[in-house]
N, C-alpha and C positions, 0 to 999 in steps of 0.2 A: 781673141775674146768670149767668153762662153756667155751664150746668150740667153740661154737658160736661166744658170748660176750669174746673171752678171752685176755689176755694181750698183748700186741706185741711186749714188749720187753721182750725176750726170747730165747734160745738157738737154736740152727740149730735142735737139736734131738726133741726138744719139738714142733718147727714149721712141722717136717715132722710127728712128733705125729698126731697133727690136721687138716691135709689135710687126712690122713688118715682114722682118725675118721668121718672128714665131707664128703669126697667125696662121700658116699654111698646115701646122702641125696640131692644129684644132679640127676635131671630129662631129660633125653635129650631128652625125647621125649613127653615133654610136651609140647600140644598145647594153641595157645594164641590169640584171635582176633586179626590181627594187625586193624581194622579198631579202635577198643580202645586206640591205644595208637595215643598221641595228642603229646607229646615232646619225643626227644631223647635227650643225650646226650653224648658228646665225652671228653675223660679224656686223658689226658698224662703229663709225670712226666721228666721234665729236674734236671741236677744235676750240681753241682759247688760247691767245696773244700765239706764240708761235709753237704752243704745243699740240698734239695730238693725244686724244684717248681713246684706244682698241678698246672692243668690247667684244668677247667670245660667249656666247651663252649653247650649252651643248644642253641637246633631250635624244630619249629614249622614240625611237621610230618603228611603228607610226603611232605606239601608246602615248607619245609628247610626255614624257615626265621628265622634271629639270634632273641633271646628272651632273653639270658643271658648270663654273663662269669665272672668265678673268679679266682680268681690267690691267692694262698697260697704257704709262704714261711716258711718250718721247716727243722729243722738237722734230719740226718738222723740216725736214731738210730739201722741198722740190713744190713748188708756187702750184696753186690752183689754174691749171687748165683743162678746161673740157676737152675730152676725150683721153687724155692723160691719170688720170684719177690713180690707175695702179701706182704711178711712181711717188704719190702721194702719201698714199695709204698704203702699200704694200712693205714698205718696211717696218713699221710700227704693227700690223697685222701679224707678218710673221716674227717678232718679237713677243707678242702676246703667246700664238699658236707652241712658241719653244714652253709656255710655261706650262701645257697643257699636259696629263697622264700621258693619253691617247691621241692620235691625230682620227678624229671621228670619219665615219663611214662616206656624209656627204656635207659638202660646205654650200651653205644659200648666202650670198652679200647680198649688200644694198646697192645694185651699181647695177651695171650692162655687161653681160659675156658679148654672144654674139651683132646682139644689136648696136653695133659699134663702128664708126666709120673706118677701121681697120680692121673691123670683126675680133675684136681682140680687146676688149674690155675688161675691167677690174676681176669678174668670176675667169677667162677664161685665162689671165694672166697668174690670177694666184691657183688656178684649179690646173695647169699646167706647171706651175713649179714644185708643187707637192705631192704631182699625180694622185691627185684625186678628184672623182666628180663632183663637177661646182655646178653652178645655176646660177644667174645675175638676177635678180627683182627689184627693179627699181620703180621709185613711185612717181618719175617722168620719164618721157619719150627725150633720147638724145637724139635720134635720126628715123625716119620712116613716116608712112602714112597707113593709116588703120580707119575700118569702121568702128564705130562704138558695138560695142558688144551686147548682148542681153543684159536686163538689170537682176537675173537671178545669180545666185553664187555657182558658181563653177561655168559660166558662160564665159566665149572668148571669142574672139576674131584673130589674124592673125596679122601682124607686124610687117611691110614690106618695102624693100628697098627703094626711095624714089625714084629712082631713074633704071634700075635693072629689073624691078620687081618681083627680086628674091623671097621668099620668106626669109625674115633673119631674128623673127620674134613671135611674142604672144599677149594681146590686150585683155588681162583677165579680171575678170571680176569677181572681188574676196569677200565684197558684204554687198548688199541686196542697195542697189541706187548710192550707192557710194560711188565714188573714181578709181577705175581699175587700175589695176599693177602691170608692169610691163617684165615681161617673162622673155627671158633667153637662155638658152644653151649656155653656159660656161665653158665644160673641158668633161669629157669621155660619160654622157649622157645625152640622148634625142629630145628635141622639142618636147613630144607624147610624154614622155616621163618627166620631165622637168616641172608641165602644168598640173601631172598628176601628182607629185610630191609637193608642188605649193598648194594645192586647194588639200591633202592630206594635212598639212602642217596649220593651217587654219581655226584657229578657236573662237570665232563668233568676232574678230575683229580685221580690219580693213589688210594689217600687216601677216603673213604665216606667223607663228609664233616666237621661231628662232628669232627672225631680224627685228619684230617689237619687242624681244625681251631683251634683246641685246642695243637696240636702240633706247629705252630706259635705263639700262646700265651704263651707258656710256655720254648719256646726258645729266644724270646720277652727280651729288658733289660740285 
């Protein structure tokens, strides 16, 4: 079985096996040159009945000028199970990516990356699959403990594994006195640069603009 280019219509047990096999391929400390990042994309998926609607919004970076947006609707083939979101959203996200003229330089997902029970959340899975730097930027925590960050934009604290105390992400304040976001490495980027990218993508709202616009697009209609 090709574990990277795997079948998506699989059992829960096989999905966990794939995560366990691919997780060691994620380099959490890999540095990238942010000056070489010219485009960033935000991804989000909404649901209605048994269908998912994937939205991709592409911006220039760091100017944050809207360049492209894509929507794809497709049947959902995998149930919602915490920790296995990439198997539910991955196929429809990839279908939407096929419609892009060019694959963006960096991908931001509304979900987890390394901050995951098997260190292989949606952002890590998609980043590895597409061989692109990626970041997980979630509205809620999946695992880990943290201290509340400061109240100002850009303040952050670390997210720790509850048992090993390994740093698995950051809790980032993106709007003053508003709930923070949970940022983690997806693929081919370190945590420090992931935080910098998210902060640079903030345009006065809690969510970074690529994710915010993808969320709006996925919810429309």
